[in-house]
C-alpha positions as CSV (number, residue, x, y, z in Angstrom):
1,M,0.0,0.0,0.0
2,S,1.1,3.5,-0.6
3,D,2.2,5.7,2.4
4,G,0.1,8.5,1.1
5,R,3.0,10.8,0.1
6,T,1.8,11.1,-3.5
7,L,-1.6,12.4,-2.4
8,E,-0.2,14.7,0.3
9,A,2.3,16.2,-2.2
10,L,-0.6,16.9,-4.6
11,L,-2.7,18.4,-1.9
12,G,0.2,20.6,-0.9
13,R,0.6,21.9,-4.5
14,I,-3.2,22.6,-4.6
15,D,-3.1,24.4,-1.3
16,S,-0.1,26.6,-2.3
17,K,-1.6,27.2,-5.7
18,S,1.5,25.8,-7.4
19,A,-0.5,23.1,-9.0
20,R,-0.9,23.5,-12.8
21,C,-4.4,22.9,-14.1
22,G,-5.3,21.6,-17.5
23,V,-8.7,21.6,-19.2
24,L,-9.3,19.3,-22.1
25,G,-11.9,20.8,-24.4
26,L,-12.6,24.6,-24.5
27,G,-16.3,24.7,-25.3
28,Y,-19.3,25.9,-23.3
29,V,-18.1,23.9,-20.3
30,G,-14.3,23.9,-20.6
31,L,-13.6,27.5,-21.3
32,P,-15.5,28.8,-18.3
33,L,-13.8,26.3,-16.1
34,A,-10.4,27.2,-17.4
35,V,-11.1,30.9,-16.8
36,E,-12.2,30.2,-13.3
37,F,-9.0,28.1,-12.5
38,A,-6.9,31.0,-13.8
39,R,-9.0,33.6,-12.0
40,Q,-8.4,31.8,-8.7
41,G,-4.6,31.9,-9.2
42,Y,-3.8,28.6,-10.8
43,T,-1.6,28.5,-13.9
44,T,-3.9,26.9,-16.4
45,L,-3.5,25.3,-19.8
46,G,-6.5,24.8,-22.1
47,F,-6.4,22.0,-24.7
48,D,-8.5,21.9,-27.9
49,I,-8.2,20.2,-31.2
50,S,-9.4,23.3,-33.0
51,E,-6.5,25.6,-34.0
52,A,-9.0,28.5,-34.4
53,V,-10.2,28.1,-30.8
54,V,-6.6,27.9,-29.6
55,A,-5.6,31.1,-31.5
56,G,-8.7,32.9,-30.3
57,V,-8.2,32.1,-26.7
58,N,-4.5,33.0,-26.8
59,G,-5.5,36.2,-28.5
60,G,-7.9,37.0,-25.7
61,R,-10.9,36.5,-27.9
62,S,-13.7,34.4,-26.5
63,H,-16.0,32.2,-28.6
64,I,-18.3,31.5,-25.7
65,G,-21.2,34.0,-24.9
66,D,-20.8,33.6,-21.2
67,I,-17.1,34.6,-21.2
68,A,-16.4,38.2,-22.4
69,D,-13.2,39.2,-24.1
70,A,-12.6,41.7,-21.3
71,E,-12.7,38.7,-18.9
72,L,-10.5,36.4,-20.9
73,G,-8.0,38.9,-22.2
74,P,-6.2,39.9,-19.0
75,L,-5.8,36.2,-18.1
76,T,-4.1,35.3,-21.4
77,A,-2.1,38.5,-21.5
78,S,-0.7,37.8,-18.0
79,G,0.2,34.2,-19.0
80,V,-1.9,32.6,-16.2
81,L,-4.0,31.1,-19.0
82,R,-3.0,29.8,-22.4
83,A,-4.3,27.3,-24.9
84,T,-2.7,24.7,-27.0
85,A,-3.6,21.9,-29.4
86,G,-0.5,19.8,-28.3
87,M,-1.8,17.1,-26.1
88,A,1.8,16.1,-25.0
89,A,1.7,19.1,-22.7
90,L,-1.0,17.3,-20.6
91,G,2.0,15.8,-18.7
92,E,2.8,19.3,-17.3
93,C,-0.6,19.4,-15.5
94,D,-1.3,18.3,-11.9
95,V,-5.1,18.6,-12.4
96,I,-6.7,17.6,-15.7
97,S,-10.4,18.2,-16.2
98,I,-12.0,16.5,-19.3
99,C,-14.8,18.6,-20.8
100,V,-15.4,17.0,-24.2
101,P,-18.7,16.4,-26.1
102,T,-20.7,13.2,-25.5
103,P,-23.3,13.1,-28.3
104,L,-25.7,10.4,-29.3
105,S,-25.0,8.2,-32.3
106,K,-27.7,8.0,-35.1
107,T,-29.1,5.0,-33.3
108,R,-29.5,7.0,-30.1
109,D,-26.8,5.1,-28.3
110,P,-24.1,7.0,-26.3
111,D,-21.0,8.1,-28.3
112,V,-18.1,8.1,-25.9
113,S,-15.5,8.4,-28.6
114,Y,-14.5,11.9,-27.5
115,V,-14.1,10.7,-23.9
116,V,-12.0,7.7,-25.1
117,A,-9.8,10.0,-27.3
118,A,-9.3,12.4,-24.4
119,T,-8.5,9.5,-22.0
120,E,-6.0,8.1,-24.5
121,A,-4.3,11.5,-24.6
122,V,-4.1,11.8,-20.9
123,A,-2.8,8.2,-20.5
124,A,0.0,8.9,-23.0
125,S,1.6,11.3,-20.5
126,L,0.1,10.1,-17.3
127,R,2.5,10.4,-14.3
128,P,2.2,9.9,-10.5
129,G,0.6,12.8,-8.6
130,Q,-2.0,13.8,-11.2
131,V,-5.8,14.0,-10.7
132,V,-8.0,13.3,-13.7
133,I,-11.6,14.6,-13.5
134,L,-14.2,13.8,-16.1
135,E,-16.9,16.4,-16.5
136,S,-18.6,15.3,-19.6
137,T,-22.1,14.0,-19.2
138,T,-22.3,10.2,-19.7
139,Y,-23.9,7.0,-18.4
140,P,-23.2,5.5,-15.0
141,G,-20.1,3.4,-15.1
142,T,-18.1,5.3,-17.8
143,T,-15.4,6.6,-15.4
144,R,-14.8,3.2,-13.8
145,D,-15.4,0.9,-16.8
146,V,-14.1,3.0,-19.8
147,M,-11.6,5.4,-18.4
148,L,-10.0,3.5,-15.6
149,P,-8.6,0.5,-17.6
150,M,-7.1,2.9,-20.1
151,L,-5.4,5.0,-17.4
152,E,-4.1,2.0,-15.5
153,A,-2.8,0.2,-18.6
154,G,0.7,1.7,-18.1
155,G,1.1,0.2,-14.7
156,L,0.1,3.2,-12.4
157,R,-2.7,2.5,-9.9
158,A,-5.7,4.8,-9.4
159,G,-6.1,5.9,-5.8
160,I,-2.4,5.3,-5.2
161,D,-0.3,6.7,-7.9
162,F,-2.9,9.0,-9.6
163,F,-6.4,9.9,-8.8
164,V,-9.7,9.8,-10.8
165,C,-13.0,11.5,-10.3
166,F,-16.3,12.4,-12.0
167,S,-17.8,15.8,-11.5
168,P,-20.8,16.7,-13.8
169,E,-20.8,20.0,-15.5
170,R,-23.7,22.2,-14.5
171,V,-23.4,25.1,-17.0
172,D,-26.5,27.0,-17.9
173,P,-25.6,29.2,-20.9
174,G,-27.0,32.7,-20.7
175,N,-27.9,32.4,-16.9
176,P,-26.8,35.7,-15.3
177,R,-27.3,34.5,-11.7
178,W,-25.9,30.9,-11.7
179,H,-22.4,30.5,-13.1
180,I,-19.6,28.0,-12.7
181,R,-18.2,29.4,-9.4
182,N,-21.5,29.7,-7.4
183,T,-23.3,26.6,-8.7
184,P,-22.7,23.7,-6.2
185,K,-20.3,21.2,-7.6
186,V,-21.1,17.4,-7.2
187,I,-18.1,15.1,-7.3
188,G,-17.4,11.4,-6.8
189,G,-14.1,9.6,-6.7
190,L,-13.1,6.1,-7.5
191,T,-11.5,5.8,-4.1
192,A,-11.5,7.9,-0.9
193,S,-8.0,9.3,-1.9
194,C,-9.4,10.2,-5.4
195,L,-12.3,12.1,-3.7
196,R,-9.9,14.0,-1.4
197,A,-7.9,15.1,-4.4
198,G,-10.9,16.1,-6.5
199,T,-12.6,18.0,-3.6
200,A,-9.3,19.8,-2.8
201,I,-9.0,21.5,-6.2
202,Y,-12.7,22.2,-6.7
203,G,-13.1,23.4,-3.2
204,R,-10.5,26.1,-4.0
205,V,-12.3,27.1,-7.1
206,M,-16.0,26.6,-6.4
207,E,-18.0,28.2,-3.6
208,R,-19.5,24.8,-2.6
209,V,-18.6,21.2,-3.3
210,I,-21.0,18.3,-2.8
211,P,-19.0,15.0,-2.4
212,V,-20.8,11.7,-3.1
213,S,-19.7,8.2,-2.4
214,S,-18.8,7.0,-5.9
215,T,-18.3,8.1,-9.5
216,E,-21.5,6.2,-10.4
217,S,-23.5,8.3,-8.0
218,A,-22.1,11.5,-9.4
219,E,-22.8,10.3,-13.0
220,L,-26.4,9.3,-12.2
221,A,-27.0,12.6,-10.3
222,K,-26.4,14.6,-13.5
223,L,-28.7,12.3,-15.5
224,L,-31.4,12.7,-12.8
225,E,-31.2,16.5,-13.0
226,N,-31.8,16.6,-16.7
227,T,-34.3,13.7,-16.8
228,F,-36.3,15.6,-14.2
229,R,-36.5,18.6,-16.5
230,A,-37.2,16.5,-19.6
231,V,-40.1,14.7,-18.0
232,N,-41.6,17.9,-16.6
233,I,-41.3,19.7,-19.9
234,A,-43.0,16.8,-21.6
235,L,-45.8,17.1,-19.1
236,V,-46.4,20.8,-19.8
237,N,-46.0,20.2,-23.6
238,E,-48.7,17.6,-23.4
239,M,-50.8,20.0,-21.2
240,A,-50.5,22.6,-24.0
241,Q,-52.1,20.2,-26.4
242,V,-54.8,19.3,-23.8
243,S,-55.5,23.0,-23.3
244,D,-55.8,23.5,-27.0
245,L,-58.5,20.8,-27.3
246,L,-60.3,22.5,-24.3
247,G,-60.0,26.0,-25.7
248,V,-57.9,27.1,-22.8
249,D,-54.6,29.2,-22.8
250,V,-52.0,26.9,-21.3
251,F,-49.9,29.8,-20.1
252,E,-52.8,31.2,-18.1
253,V,-53.3,27.7,-16.5
254,I,-49.5,27.6,-15.6
255,E,-49.5,31.1,-14.1
256,A,-52.5,30.1,-12.0
257,A,-50.9,26.7,-10.8
258,A,-47.6,28.5,-10.1
259,S,-49.3,30.7,-7.6
260,K,-49.4,27.7,-5.2
261,P,-46.6,28.3,-2.7
262,F,-45.8,24.5,-2.2
263,G,-46.0,21.3,-4.2
264,F,-45.6,22.9,-7.7
265,Q,-42.6,23.9,-9.7
266,R,-43.1,25.8,-12.8
267,F,-42.1,24.5,-16.3
268,D,-43.2,26.2,-19.5
269,P,-44.1,24.5,-22.8
270,G,-42.6,25.4,-26.2
271,P,-41.8,24.1,-29.7
272,G,-39.6,21.2,-28.3
273,I,-36.4,20.8,-26.3
274,G,-32.9,21.7,-27.3
275,G,-29.4,22.1,-26.1
276,H,-26.7,19.5,-25.5
277,C,-28.2,18.3,-22.2
278,I,-31.9,17.8,-21.9
279,P,-32.6,16.0,-25.2
280,L,-29.6,13.7,-24.8
281,D,-28.9,13.0,-21.1
282,P,-32.1,10.9,-20.5
283,Q,-31.1,8.8,-23.5
284,Y,-27.8,7.9,-21.8
285,L,-29.7,6.6,-18.8
286,A,-32.2,4.7,-21.0
287,W,-29.4,3.1,-23.0
288,K,-27.7,1.9,-19.8
289,M,-30.8,0.5,-18.4
290,R,-31.5,-1.4,-21.6
291,T,-28.2,-3.1,-21.2
292,L,-29.5,-4.3,-17.7
293,N,-32.8,-5.5,-19.3
294,Y,-34.9,-2.6,-17.8
295,K,-37.2,-0.4,-19.7
296,T,-37.3,3.3,-18.7
297,R,-40.9,3.8,-19.7
298,L,-41.3,7.4,-18.3
299,I,-38.1,8.6,-20.1
300,D,-39.1,7.0,-23.3
301,L,-42.6,8.6,-23.2
302,A,-41.3,12.0,-22.3
303,S,-38.9,11.8,-25.2
304,E,-41.7,10.9,-27.6
305,V,-43.9,13.8,-26.4
306,N,-41.1,16.4,-26.6
307,S,-39.9,15.2,-30.0
308,E,-43.5,15.6,-31.4
309,M,-43.8,19.3,-30.4
310,P,-42.2,20.7,-33.7
311,R,-44.8,18.8,-35.6
312,Y,-47.5,20.2,-33.3
313,V,-46.2,23.7,-33.9
314,V,-46.4,23.2,-37.7
315,S,-49.9,22.0,-37.4
316,K,-50.8,25.2,-35.5
317,V,-49.2,27.3,-38.3
318,Q,-51.1,25.4,-40.9
319,D,-54.4,25.7,-39.1
320,A,-53.8,29.5,-38.4
321,L,-53.2,30.0,-42.1
322,N,-56.3,28.1,-43.0
323,Q,-58.3,30.5,-40.8
324,R,-57.1,33.2,-43.2
325,R,-57.9,31.2,-46.2
326,K,-54.2,30.6,-47.1
327,A,-52.4,27.4,-47.7
328,L,-49.1,26.6,-46.0
329,N,-47.8,25.4,-49.3
330,G,-46.4,28.5,-51.0
331,S,-46.7,30.7,-48.0
332,R,-43.7,32.9,-46.8
333,V,-42.9,32.1,-43.2
334,L,-40.4,33.8,-40.9
335,V,-39.1,31.7,-38.1
336,L,-38.2,34.0,-35.2
337,G,-35.2,32.5,-33.2
338,V,-33.2,29.4,-34.1
339,A,-31.2,29.3,-30.8
340,Y,-32.5,26.5,-28.5
341,K,-33.1,29.0,-25.7
342,R,-33.5,32.7,-25.0
343,D,-30.6,35.1,-25.4
344,V,-27.9,32.5,-26.4
345,D,-26.2,31.6,-29.7
346,D,-26.4,27.9,-29.2
347,I,-28.3,25.9,-31.9
348,R,-27.5,22.4,-30.8
349,E,-30.6,20.2,-30.9
350,S,-32.7,23.3,-31.4
351,P,-36.4,22.5,-32.2
352,A,-36.6,25.6,-34.4
353,L,-34.4,23.8,-36.9
354,D,-36.9,20.9,-37.0
355,V,-39.8,23.4,-37.4
356,I,-38.0,25.0,-40.3
357,G,-37.4,21.6,-42.0
358,M,-41.1,20.5,-41.5
359,L,-42.5,23.8,-42.9
360,E,-40.3,23.5,-45.9
361,A,-41.3,19.9,-46.5
362,K,-44.9,21.1,-46.7
363,G,-44.0,23.7,-49.4
364,A,-43.5,26.9,-47.3
365,H,-40.8,29.4,-48.2
366,V,-38.9,29.8,-44.9
367,E,-36.5,32.4,-43.6
368,Y,-35.3,33.1,-40.1
369,H,-34.2,36.0,-37.9
370,D,-32.1,35.6,-34.8
371,P,-30.1,38.5,-33.2
372,H,-27.7,36.0,-31.7
373,V,-27.2,33.6,-34.7
374,A,-26.0,35.1,-37.8
375,S,-25.9,32.0,-39.9
376,V,-26.8,28.3,-39.7
377,P,-24.8,25.6,-41.6
378,E,-27.1,23.5,-43.8
379,D,-26.0,20.9,-46.4
380,G,-22.6,22.4,-46.8
381,E,-23.9,26.0,-47.2
382,D,-25.0,28.6,-44.7
383,R,-28.5,29.9,-44.1
384,H,-28.3,33.5,-42.9
385,S,-30.4,35.5,-40.6
386,V,-32.6,38.1,-42.3
387,P,-33.3,41.6,-41.0
388,L,-36.4,42.2,-38.9
389,T,-38.0,45.5,-40.0
390,A,-41.6,46.7,-40.4
391,E,-41.0,46.4,-44.2
392,S,-39.6,42.9,-44.1
393,V,-42.3,41.5,-41.8
394,A,-45.0,42.8,-44.0
395,G,-43.7,40.5,-46.7
396,Y,-44.5,37.3,-44.8
397,D,-47.8,35.4,-44.5
398,C,-46.8,34.2,-41.0
399,V,-44.2,34.7,-38.3
400,V,-43.5,31.8,-35.9
401,I,-41.8,32.7,-32.6
402,T,-39.7,29.7,-31.6
403,T,-37.2,31.5,-29.4
404,D,-38.2,34.4,-27.2
405,H,-35.0,36.6,-27.3
406,R,-35.3,39.7,-25.3
407,A,-33.6,41.8,-28.1
408,V,-36.5,41.3,-30.5
409,D,-38.9,44.2,-31.0
410,Y,-42.3,42.4,-30.4
411,G,-44.2,45.6,-30.7
412,L,-43.2,45.6,-34.4
413,L,-45.0,42.3,-34.8
414,E,-48.0,43.6,-32.9
415,N,-48.4,46.6,-35.2
416,S,-47.7,44.7,-38.4
417,G,-51.0,42.9,-38.6
418,V,-49.1,39.8,-39.9
419,L,-50.2,36.4,-38.5
420,V,-48.0,35.4,-35.6
421,V,-47.8,32.0,-34.1
422,D,-46.3,32.5,-30.6
423,T,-44.9,29.2,-29.1
424,R,-43.1,30.9,-26.3
425,N,-45.7,33.3,-24.9
426,A,-43.4,36.1,-25.9
427,M,-46.4,38.3,-27.0
428,R,-48.3,37.8,-23.8
429,E,-48.5,41.6,-23.3
430,R,-49.3,42.1,-26.9
431,R,-51.8,39.4,-27.7
432,G,-53.9,40.9,-30.5
433,P,-56.2,39.4,-33.1
434,N,-53.3,38.5,-35.3
435,V,-51.5,36.4,-32.6
436,V,-52.0,32.7,-32.2
437,G,-50.7,31.1,-29.0
438,L,-49.5,27.6,-28.4
439,S,-53.0,26.7,-27.2
440,G,-56.5,28.1,-26.9
441,S,-56.7,30.7,-29.6
442,T,-57.7,30.6,-33.3
443,G,-55.9,33.7,-34.6
444,R,-59.0,35.8,-34.5
445,G,-58.5,37.2,-31.1
446,E,-60.9,34.7,-29.4
447,P,-60.6,31.4,-27.6
448,A,-61.1,28.2,-29.5
449,R,-64.2,26.4,-28.8
450,P,-63.8,23.2,-26.7
451,A,-64.0,20.0,-28.7
452,S,-67.4,18.4,-28.4
């Protein structure tokens, strides 16, 4: 057994802030983490396979909306933070946080190829006294069953020579209140020594650290968080369709229910779910359970409800145009917002893109406006955001609000008289006869009649 000197030496470097931190992957999760390490006084090296990202970071230019150039620039100028595409430099780091993508394959199975590639890079220069922390969302068992054998293949032993933890990222892009430092940080280690190493560094960087008994507990905690959201969003999305059949405004119903001071948490419906986490994370858990011959019925049903919302929105557009004696086929439609959520530039898994595709499949001529997304790659070319002016809006048969960005002038839509299908309740203060909600209105300024 080890006499513990390797761990104590690492803890000493962390305590004195002489430990060097490395962050593998400088995306929405990795760059904010690297900036926070550097801000707290740790010399930090960011790793990314994109030369453009590396050059941008080293030049003090942020590609992430939550990190301003004014925040990044002084850190890179002082040398406390720099970026590289050279993975050999991982050997220089005492702390290595892995923040790489974990997408789903075309068959909706977990794709851990980025985690495997990152682990291979770490293993190539692994040395005694390092702590390796996986932050990428994944299925329970990934840290122990996938990473550990690769890291121990060279003969070093986890918990003795080096240390391994899982700490799920909890980044919420565009959230002005909760950011990487003040959001509680869950962490689990492969051994007690691993947990001590992980909590030591994150305890220096985050305001609050929540240790759990194993990497599997930490992995499952992340999946529970986003499965909880996916299931509840599915509930209100179904409630929107129920309300529509009853001729009721679902947002009015939610406002009333949310007045209850206990036993209710508000979720809002919309055109579907997007982002890297909520559409994907429950599927990681569902896949893992299928390998154990268990069917996650609630997860599967929630996924089905949420994935059908873009189709429901298109049917609302079609019905609203019919009320005005217009066919969807041949109509000019403006989709307002392609980011997956308000006030961000992230289009990953955005339901707005599905809405666009379905509208075009039915013969509509579709353009989009988004103040945060200048262009969207599509079949090797780019689709560009069009201007939003009184003159341009007048040229459309329908405007579909799929993302409720604050920067949009909704008064312009109110005064245009153009048909608006509002899936986000963005026009709640401006609901005129030309506005159709997600439920309960026909586009003529009156409630729909309940189905008989």
